[in-house]
N, C-alpha and C positions, 0 to 999 in steps of 0.2 A: 300771781302765779306766774304768768307768761306775758310774752310782748303779743300785743296785737297789731303792732304796726305792719304796713303792707309789704309783703315780701319777706317776712321776718317769721321764721318757724317759732313756735312757742318753745320757752324753757321751761324747765321742770327743776326744781330744788332739790338736794340729796334728801332733804327730810321726806319729800314726797316719795323717792324713789324707796328710802327705807321704810316708809307706811306701808307699801305694798308688801313687804316681807312680814312686817308686824300684824298685818290683818290677813295674811294667807294662811288657808286651812293646811297646807303642806309645808314640812319644814325647810324644803329646797324648791328652788324655782329656777327654770330656763329662762335665757332672755325675752323670749317670745312672751312667757307668762307675764314677767314684770313690764313689758311693755303694753300690754292689753289695755291697763285702764288708764294709761298715761297718753298725753297728746304729742308724743314723739316716737320715731320709729324705732325698731328693734336693734339696727346698727348702732344708733345714737344711745339707746339705753345698754347695749353691750359696751361700748367705750366708757360709759359712765359708771357701770359695774366694774370695769377693770381699774378705773381710777379709785373707786371706793375701796377695792382689794388692796391697791399699792398704799392706801392711807391706813390700812389695818383694820378697816371697819366691816369689811365683807371678806368671807373665805369662797372659793371656788374649787371645783374638781373637774378634770376633764372626764367625759363619759363615753366618748367617742372619738373619731378623727377629727370631726367638726361640731361638736357639741361639750357643753359644759352645764354644770348646774351650780348655783349661787345660794349661800345662806347667810343670815345675819346673826352671827353667834349670840345666844341670850336673849333674842327677841323673837321668838317665833310662839305662836299659840300653842304648840306641844311642848316647848321647854316651859312656858310661864303657866300652864295648867297645872304644874306640878309644883309650883312656887306660890307662897302665899304673900310675898312680898312683891311690889309694883309701884 
């Protein structure tokens, strides 16, 4: 999962970030909500969310002057509960 070396911050894989969305009860999350179960800070998560959006994996929407929500299209509990395939 991460590096345990002295002075090094733990790293988190894209899969670990996406798993937060897959296991969330809400279809959209704020960066702080994504960061809660992860061993990295909100700003680091925000940067990673932006990168995942640039790669076409996540989507986002600004909800205020300084806030956004993020979602993982096709991979939320609410979307998957109506689908029999997975």
